[in-house]
DRENPA-3360 file (N, C-alpha, C; in nm, 2 decimals, always signed):
BEGIN
1 = MNRIQKND = -5.06/-5.93/-4.20/-4.94/-5.97/-4.21/-4.94/-6.01/-4.34 ~ -4.82/-5.94/-4.43/-4.84/-5.91/-4.57/-4.71/-6.00/-4.62 ~ -4.72/-6.10/-4.72/-4.62/-6.17/-4.75/-4.45/-6.11/-4.77 ~ -4.48/-6.00/-4.84/-4.34/-5.89/-4.86/-4.38/-5.82/-4.75 ~ -4.28/-5.74/-4.69/-4.29/-5.59/-4.60/-4.18/-5.54/-4.64 ~ -4.16/-5.43/-4.57/-4.06/-5.35/-4.58/-3.94/-5.39/-4.56 ~ -3.84/-5.33/-4.62/-3.69/-5.38/-4.57/-3.65/-5.51/-4.63 ~ -3.78/-5.60/-4.69/-3.77/-5.73/-4.76/-3.68/-5.69/-4.91;
9 = MVRVISGN = -3.59/-5.79/-4.95/-3.52/-5.81/-5.07/-3.59/-5.87/-5.12 ~ -3.64/-5.79/-5.28/-3.72/-5.86/-5.38/-3.65/-5.88/-5.52 ~ -3.66/-5.97/-5.60/-3.64/-5.96/-5.73/-3.79/-5.94/-5.83 ~ -3.78/-5.85/-5.96/-3.90/-5.83/-6.04/-3.88/-5.90/-6.12 ~ -4.03/-6.03/-6.15/-4.02/-6.11/-6.23/-4.10/-6.11/-6.35 ~ -4.16/-5.98/-6.36/-4.21/-5.92/-6.51/-4.21/-5.81/-6.54 ~ -4.25/-5.74/-6.65/-4.23/-5.62/-6.70/-4.09/-5.54/-6.73 ~ -4.08/-5.44/-6.72/-3.97/-5.36/-6.82/-3.86/-5.37/-6.72;
17 = YKGYEGKV = -3.88/-5.39/-6.61/-3.76/-5.40/-6.51/-3.76/-5.56/-6.45 ~ -3.75/-5.64/-6.52/-3.75/-5.79/-6.50/-3.59/-5.82/-6.51 ~ -3.60/-5.89/-6.33/-3.44/-5.93/-6.32/-3.40/-5.85/-6.26 ~ -3.43/-5.72/-6.22/-3.39/-5.61/-6.13/-3.40/-5.66/-5.97 ~ -3.35/-5.64/-5.89/-3.35/-5.67/-5.74/-3.34/-5.55/-5.64 ~ -3.41/-5.55/-5.55/-3.41/-5.38/-5.48/-3.49/-5.41/-5.36 ~ -3.46/-5.33/-5.28/-3.53/-5.32/-5.13/-3.66/-5.26/-5.12 ~ -3.75/-5.34/-5.08/-3.89/-5.27/-5.05/-3.90/-5.14/-4.99;
25 = LKVYPEKK = -3.95/-5.04/-5.02/-3.95/-4.90/-4.96/-4.08/-4.87/-4.87 ~ -4.17/-4.92/-4.93/-4.33/-4.90/-4.88/-4.40/-5.02/-4.93 ~ -4.48/-5.05/-4.85/-4.61/-5.15/-4.89/-4.73/-5.07/-4.87 ~ -4.82/-5.08/-4.98/-4.95/-5.04/-4.99/-5.04/-5.16/-5.01 ~ -5.09/-5.22/-4.89/-5.17/-5.36/-4.88/-5.25/-5.36/-4.93 ~ -5.37/-5.24/-4.93/-5.49/-5.25/-4.99/-5.51/-5.25/-5.12 ~ -5.41/-5.19/-5.19/-5.38/-5.17/-5.34/-5.30/-5.31/-5.41 ~ -5.26/-5.36/-5.29/-5.17/-5.50/-5.32/-5.03/-5.45/-5.42;
33 = RVIVEGVN = -4.97/-5.33/-5.39/-4.84/-5.29/-5.48/-4.76/-5.24/-5.36 ~ -4.62/-5.25/-5.42/-4.51/-5.19/-5.33/-4.42/-5.12/-5.40 ~ -4.32/-5.04/-5.34/-4.24/-4.95/-5.41/-4.06/-5.03/-5.40 ~ -4.01/-5.02/-5.50/-3.89/-5.12/-5.47/-3.77/-5.04/-5.48 ~ -3.67/-5.00/-5.42/-3.57/-4.90/-5.45/-3.51/-4.93/-5.59 ~ -3.50/-4.84/-5.69/-3.43/-4.81/-5.81/-3.51/-4.91/-5.89 ~ -3.65/-4.93/-5.90/-3.72/-4.97/-5.99/-3.83/-4.90/-6.02 ~ -3.89/-4.91/-6.11/-4.01/-4.85/-6.20/-3.99/-4.68/-6.21;
41 = FIKKALRR = -3.87/-4.67/-6.27/-3.91/-4.47/-6.24/-3.99/-4.45/-6.34 ~ -4.07/-4.30/-6.29/-4.13/-4.21/-6.34/-4.10/-4.08/-6.34 ~ -4.11/-4.00/-6.43/-4.10/-3.86/-6.44/-4.21/-3.75/-6.37 ~ -4.18/-3.69/-6.28/-4.28/-3.64/-6.21/-4.23/-3.45/-6.26 ~ -4.35/-3.36/-6.30/-4.33/-3.25/-6.34/-4.31/-3.16/-6.18 ~ -4.25/-3.09/-6.14/-4.24/-2.99/-6.00/-4.29/-2.87/-6.05 ~ -4.36/-2.80/-6.00/-4.41/-2.68/-6.02/-4.32/-2.63/-5.92 ~ -4.31/-2.45/-5.99/-4.21/-2.36/-5.94/-4.25/-2.33/-5.80;
49 = TQQNPQGG = -4.16/-2.30/-5.71/-4.18/-2.29/-5.54/-4.05/-2.20/-5.52 ~ -4.11/-2.14/-5.40/-3.99/-2.05/-5.34/-3.89/-2.13/-5.30 ~ -3.85/-2.26/-5.25/-3.77/-2.35/-5.27/-3.70/-2.38/-5.39 ~ -3.76/-2.41/-5.48/-3.74/-2.44/-5.61/-3.81/-2.34/-5.73 ~ -3.71/-2.25/-5.73/-3.78/-2.15/-5.83/-3.77/-2.16/-5.99 ~ -3.67/-2.30/-6.04/-3.68/-2.32/-6.18/-3.79/-2.43/-6.19 ~ -3.82/-2.52/-6.09/-3.93/-2.60/-6.11/-3.89/-2.72/-6.16 ~ -3.89/-2.80/-6.28/-3.84/-2.90/-6.33/-3.89/-3.03/-6.36;
57 = IAEKEAPI = -3.79/-3.12/-6.35/-3.90/-3.29/-6.37/-3.80/-3.35/-6.32 ~ -3.86/-3.43/-6.16/-3.79/-3.52/-6.10/-3.82/-3.66/-6.12 ~ -3.70/-3.76/-6.11/-3.73/-3.92/-6.12/-3.78/-3.96/-5.99 ~ -3.87/-4.04/-5.97/-3.90/-4.11/-5.86/-3.94/-4.28/-5.88 ~ -3.96/-4.33/-5.79/-4.02/-4.50/-5.80/-4.12/-4.50/-5.81 ~ -4.18/-4.58/-5.89/-4.36/-4.56/-5.85/-4.39/-4.71/-5.81 ~ -4.51/-4.75/-5.78/-4.52/-4.86/-5.71/-4.57/-4.98/-5.83 ~ -4.52/-5.06/-5.80/-4.53/-5.19/-5.88/-4.61/-5.32/-5.81;
65 = HLSNVQML = -4.71/-5.38/-5.88/-4.79/-5.49/-5.84/-4.73/-5.58/-5.76 ~ -4.75/-5.65/-5.62/-4.69/-5.72/-5.57/-4.68/-5.86/-5.65 ~ -4.79/-5.90/-5.77/-4.72/-6.02/-5.84/-4.63/-6.01/-5.94 ~ -4.60/-5.88/-5.91/-4.45/-5.87/-6.04/-4.33/-5.91/-5.97 ~ -4.35/-5.90/-5.82/-4.22/-5.93/-5.75/-4.21/-6.05/-5.68 ~ -4.10/-6.10/-5.64/-4.10/-6.23/-5.58/-3.97/-6.22/-5.45 ~ -3.97/-6.24/-5.36/-3.92/-6.24/-5.23/-3.79/-6.31/-5.26 ~ -3.66/-6.25/-5.19/-3.53/-6.32/-5.23/-3.49/-6.36/-5.04;
73 = HNGEPTKV = -3.45/-6.48/-5.06/-3.38/-6.51/-4.91/-3.28/-6.59/-4.94 ~ -3.19/-6.53/-4.87/-3.03/-6.56/-4.89/-3.02/-6.59/-5.05 ~ -3.03/-6.49/-5.10/-3.02/-6.46/-5.26/-3.11/-6.53/-5.33 ~ -3.18/-6.61/-5.32/-3.27/-6.71/-5.40/-3.38/-6.67/-5.40 ~ -3.48/-6.66/-5.50/-3.59/-6.62/-5.50/-3.70/-6.76/-5.46 ~ -3.78/-6.70/-5.36/-3.87/-6.80/-5.27/-4.02/-6.75/-5.26 ~ -4.10/-6.85/-5.23/-4.25/-6.80/-5.20/-4.24/-6.83/-5.09 ~ -4.33/-6.74/-5.04/-4.33/-6.71/-4.88/-4.48/-6.77/-4.85;
81 = RYKTLKNG = -4.46/-6.85/-4.73/-4.60/-6.93/-4.66/-4.58/-6.90/-4.50 ~ -4.68/-6.90/-4.44/-4.68/-6.88/-4.30/-4.72/-7.01/-4.24 ~ -4.65/-7.00/-4.13/-4.65/-7.10/-3.99/-4.69/-7.05/-3.87 ~ -4.77/-7.14/-3.78/-4.78/-7.11/-3.66/-4.70/-7.20/-3.57 ~ -4.60/-7.10/-3.48/-4.53/-7.19/-3.39/-4.59/-7.27/-3.25 ~ -4.53/-7.36/-3.20/-4.61/-7.40/-3.06/-4.66/-7.28/-2.99 ~ -4.58/-7.14/-2.99/-4.62/-7.04/-2.88/-4.76/-6.99/-2.93 ~ -4.77/-7.00/-3.06/-4.91/-6.96/-3.10/-4.85/-6.81/-3.18;
89 = KKVRVAKK = -4.71/-6.79/-3.21/-4.67/-6.66/-3.28/-4.70/-6.73/-3.43 ~ -4.74/-6.65/-3.54/-4.73/-6.67/-3.67/-4.60/-6.61/-3.75 ~ -4.53/-6.67/-3.82/-4.42/-6.64/-3.90/-4.42/-6.66/-4.00 ~ -4.34/-6.58/-4.08/-4.32/-6.62/-4.25/-4.20/-6.71/-4.27 ~ -4.23/-6.82/-4.36/-4.17/-6.93/-4.39/-4.11/-6.91/-4.52 ~ -3.97/-6.92/-4.57/-3.94/-6.97/-4.69/-4.00/-7.09/-4.74 ~ -4.07/-7.12/-4.88/-4.10/-7.23/-4.92/-4.00/-7.35/-4.95 ~ -3.92/-7.26/-5.02/-3.78/-7.33/-5.11/-3.72/-7.41/-4.98;
97 = TGEIIDN = -3.68/-7.35/-4.89/-3.60/-7.39/-4.78/-3.67/-7.46/-4.66 ~ -3.76/-7.36/-4.59/-3.82/-7.40/-4.48/-3.79/-7.30/-4.36 ~ -3.70/-7.21/-4.41/-3.64/-7.13/-4.29/-3.73/-7.07/-4.26 ~ -3.71/-7.01/-4.13/-3.82/-6.90/-4.06/-3.74/-6.79/-4.11 ~ -3.84/-6.68/-4.18/-3.74/-6.55/-4.23/-3.81/-6.43/-4.12 ~ -3.87/-6.44/-4.07/-3.91/-6.34/-3.96/-3.83/-6.40/-3.79 ~ -3.79/-6.33/-3.69/-3.73/-6.35/-3.60/-3.84/-6.32/-3.48;
% end
């Protein structure tokens, strides 16, 4: 279970995109990286194919390290910690407010 998961809203806290916010599209837990919507664009050359006879250059989001993003809960940046409920279920909790993030 990761502190940041797919569909979470995050804010970039360092780098060229500092201050940008977006939704997490994909998480790579083994590499500790995430892809955030609208952040960290790279240009990628496309080779010519039958579907794309011109080829060209496409822009797409590249992964960003987990340490460079912070979770947003109710629009406020917060750290995430874990708590085990009485029924034994492990849930994510916003450290700033103490509210449960997961349902």
